[in-house]
N, C-alpha and C positions, 0 to 999 in steps of 0.2 A: 591031813602032817603040812602037805607044799603050799595051799593055798594061805593055811596063817602061816610064813614067815613074808607076803605080804603085808599082811593086817598087820605084821610091826614092821616094818619099814614105813610102812603110812607114821602113823605114831611117832616113831622112828626122826625121823627127820619134813625142816616146816617147811620144805617147798614141792615137797611130794607131800602135801599133805592142800598147800599151797595152792599146788594144780588139783586134786582132787575137786577137791571145793566148785572149785571154777569152773571143773566137768558139771558139776551139780543144779551151778547155779544159771547153765547153759542151754539144758535139759530139753524147756521149755520151748527154749529159740529157735533151737533144732527141731523139735516134732513139729515147729511151724511151718517149715521151709521144708521137712519132708511132705507138710500137708500140701503146701502148693506146688509141691513137684514131682505131685502126686495125678493131683487132678490134670493139672495141662498134660502131663506124661498117659491121660485117661481121653482128655478132648482131642489131641488131637493120632490121636490110637482110635478115638469112633473117626473124627475126615481120612481119616488115610483108609482109613478097609474101605467108606465112602466115596474118595476118589482114585485110588488103585488100585482096588481089587478084580482087577483085569488085569491085569498085568504075572503074567505067569512063567517067564522066562528071562533074562539079565544075567551081568557079567555076575552083581550078587543078587539079586534080587530074584528066586527062585520056589516055587510052585511041586514041580513038580520033581522034583525028585528027595522032598520031600524030609526038604528042610528046616529051618524056622525065622529065614527072613524071606516075609512078605510083609504082605494087606488082603489074605486072605476070606479070615476072619481072626473077633480084636484081641487071639488070644496069642495067634502069632504078631500084630500088631503089638502089640504092647511089647512085649520078647523082642519083640527088630528096635523099637525107639528104648528099653532100657539096653540094650547092647552102641545103640547109638549115642546114647549122652555121653558114653565114654571115649569116643573119635571113633572109635571102630567102625572099617571102611563107607564113613556116610559118605565120605564121593561119590563111590562107584556107586551107591544107594538111589545120585543125585540122580547120575545118567539115569540111569538107570527110570527111572521116574521121568525122566525128562524127553528121554525117546519115546517115541510114539508111535514103531514100528509092531514094539512090542507086544499095546494091548491089545487082544483078540475081539 
């Protein structure tokens, strides 16, 4: 019943109707951008596992404690890259991967 209020509001206000129609018109382009981002993250996750799988302990990259920040396998690398796209701790991950004393 409460959801029906939203539909009544859309029919009542022309500005809201225009906003929703614009959103519906741009959905294919949004999906294209999402697909491109997914492909890029997929490629960088593969490269990260290939290049940085030997880093087991750092300030942020820590595989020993069972965390999800590292490049030990593809799934964890993909989760880490998704987290890094928000800008969280990317500089610390950068310093962990550039410091070669953490590599085995």
